[in-house]
C-alpha positions as CSV (number, residue, x, y, z in Angstrom):
1,M,167.4,48.3,16.2
2,A,164.9,49.4,18.8
3,F,165.7,52.1,21.4
4,G,163.6,51.5,24.5
5,L,160.5,49.6,25.2
6,L,158.4,48.4,22.2
7,L,154.8,49.3,22.7
8,P,151.8,49.2,20.4
9,I,151.1,52.4,18.3
10,A,147.7,54.0,19.2
11,P,145.3,54.6,16.3
12,V,142.3,57.0,16.6
13,T,139.6,54.4,17.4
14,G,137.3,56.0,20.0
15,L,138.2,53.4,22.5
16,P,138.5,54.5,26.2
17,D,141.5,55.7,28.1
18,S,142.6,54.2,31.4
19,G,140.7,56.5,33.7
20,H,142.2,57.9,37.0
21,G,141.5,58.6,40.6
22,I,139.4,56.8,43.2
23,C,135.8,57.5,44.1
24,V,135.2,58.1,47.9
25,P,131.7,59.7,48.0
26,P,131.5,60.2,51.8
27,T,134.5,62.5,51.7
28,V,133.8,66.0,53.1
29,H,135.0,68.5,50.6
30,S,134.4,71.6,52.6
31,V,132.2,73.3,55.3
32,Q,130.8,76.7,54.1
33,P,128.0,79.2,54.5
34,C,124.6,78.4,53.1
35,K,123.8,79.3,49.5
36,T,127.5,79.8,48.5
37,P,129.1,78.1,45.5
38,P,131.4,75.2,46.4
39,I,135.1,76.2,46.7
40,P,137.0,74.1,44.0
41,Y,140.4,72.4,44.8
42,S,143.1,71.3,42.4
43,I,142.9,68.0,40.6
44,V,146.1,67.0,42.4
45,I,144.1,67.0,45.6
46,K,140.8,65.7,44.3
47,E,142.6,62.7,42.6
48,W,142.5,61.0,46.0
49,T,138.7,61.3,46.5
50,C,137.3,61.6,43.0
51,W,137.2,59.2,40.0
52,W,137.4,60.0,36.3
53,P,136.3,56.8,34.7
54,P,137.6,55.5,31.3
55,Q,136.1,57.6,28.6
56,P,136.4,57.3,24.8
57,L,139.3,59.0,23.2
58,V,137.2,61.0,20.7
59,P,139.2,63.8,18.9
60,L,138.1,67.3,19.9
61,T,138.1,68.4,16.2
62,A,137.4,66.6,13.0
63,L,140.3,64.6,11.5
64,N,141.9,66.4,8.6
65,P,143.2,64.8,5.3
66,I,146.9,65.2,6.4
67,K,146.2,63.1,9.5
68,A,144.9,60.4,7.2
69,T,148.2,60.1,5.3
70,V,149.7,57.9,8.1
71,L,147.5,54.9,8.9
72,V,147.9,52.1,11.4
73,N,145.8,49.1,10.3
74,G,143.6,51.4,8.2
75,L,143.1,54.0,11.0
76,P,144.9,57.4,11.5
77,A,147.7,57.3,14.1
78,M,147.5,59.4,17.3
79,T,150.3,62.0,17.3
80,F,151.8,64.4,19.9
81,G,149.4,67.1,20.9
82,D,146.1,65.5,19.7
83,Q,143.3,66.8,21.8
84,F,140.3,64.7,22.9
85,T,136.9,65.4,24.4
86,P,136.9,66.6,28.1
87,H,137.2,64.1,30.9
88,V,134.3,64.4,33.3
89,S,134.1,62.9,36.8
90,V,131.1,60.8,37.8
91,C,131.8,60.8,41.5
92,T,130.4,63.1,44.2
93,N,131.9,64.5,47.5
94,I,130.0,66.1,50.4
95,V,129.8,69.8,50.9
96,I,128.4,70.7,54.3
97,Y,126.4,74.0,54.1
98,M,125.8,75.8,57.4
99,C,122.3,77.1,57.1
100,P,120.2,79.1,59.6
101,C,117.5,77.0,61.5
102,Q,115.6,78.5,64.4
103,N,118.2,80.2,66.6
104,A,121.3,78.4,65.4
105,L,123.2,77.1,62.3
106,C,122.4,73.6,61.1
107,P,124.7,71.5,58.9
108,V,123.2,70.4,55.6
109,P,125.3,67.8,53.9
110,T,125.0,68.0,50.2
111,P,126.5,65.7,47.6
112,E,128.2,67.7,44.8
113,P,129.7,66.4,41.6
114,C,133.5,66.2,41.6
115,S,133.7,68.0,38.3
116,I,132.2,71.0,40.1
117,L,134.6,70.7,43.0
118,T,137.7,70.5,40.8
119,I,139.4,73.7,39.4
120,E,140.7,72.0,36.2
121,D,137.2,70.6,35.3
122,N,136.0,74.0,34.3
123,A,132.8,74.2,36.3
124,G,131.6,70.7,35.5
125,T,132.6,70.4,31.8
126,G,135.7,68.2,32.5
127,H,139.4,68.7,32.2
128,I,141.3,68.6,28.9
129,R,143.1,65.5,27.5
130,F,145.9,65.8,25.0
131,L,148.4,63.2,24.0
132,F,152.0,63.6,25.3
133,S,153.9,61.1,23.2
134,S,156.9,59.3,24.7
135,T,158.5,57.7,21.5
136,L,161.9,58.9,20.4
137,T,162.1,57.0,17.1
138,V,158.8,56.9,15.2
139,F,157.2,60.0,13.7
140,A,154.1,60.8,11.6
141,N,154.1,64.1,9.7
142,K,157.1,65.2,11.9
143,L,155.2,64.5,15.1
144,P,155.9,61.6,17.5
145,V,153.3,58.9,17.3
146,G,151.1,57.9,20.3
147,R,151.6,54.5,22.0
148,V,149.9,52.5,24.7
149,L,150.7,53.9,28.1
150,D,151.4,57.4,26.8
151,P,150.0,60.1,29.2
152,L,147.0,62.3,28.3
153,G,148.6,65.3,30.1
154,I,152.1,66.7,30.6
155,G,154.3,64.5,32.7
156,T,154.8,60.9,33.6
157,P,151.6,59.0,34.6
158,G,151.3,56.0,37.0
159,W,151.7,55.4,40.7
160,M,155.2,57.0,41.0
161,G,154.6,59.8,38.5
162,W,152.1,62.5,37.7
163,S,150.7,63.9,34.5
164,Y,148.7,67.1,34.6
165,P,145.8,67.9,34.2
166,C,144.8,64.3,33.1
167,N,146.5,61.4,34.8
168,S,145.0,58.8,32.4
169,V,147.0,57.0,29.8
170,V,146.2,55.5,26.3
171,A,144.8,52.1,27.0
172,Y,144.5,50.5,23.6
173,G,146.8,50.1,20.6
174,S,147.4,48.2,17.4
175,P,148.1,44.5,18.0
176,N,150.7,44.3,15.3
177,V,152.3,47.7,14.8
178,L,154.9,48.6,17.5
179,S,157.1,51.6,18.2
180,S,160.1,52.1,20.6
């Protein structure tokens, strides 16, 4: 008997996640003095003007032999807490630098990468992604298995929810192995 929604189990395949955010390049991030570093904002704010595209779910560390004991169609299953390579934004926003020119200050609009403008993106390297499993019934090595639509951050993803720091979800799963 299944408890809840049956969803495909997610094996470690290197396929991309769903991505999150929306890219709005003409957005003015801040106005600040010339030659100062951009002031970063939280990803909760930048989600509305920056886009983190779908990126492959490649494990941050090498798979160990214990992980290979539970296979889904010949591939290791994702489990709660699996960490993946950082998620980097490819979008830019505008920082207006006020620089001296003649006897006044002139605005110099400069496009800056969103990964530099976001606190959680660690100065341009991207924010962490880890699997936050939602299954209550299927476990591998005492850890809940990952399924399609599971968040890659803590919380509930989607339009009405929020997962932090990554609002992406697992986008691909096994076509014939399901979990509730």
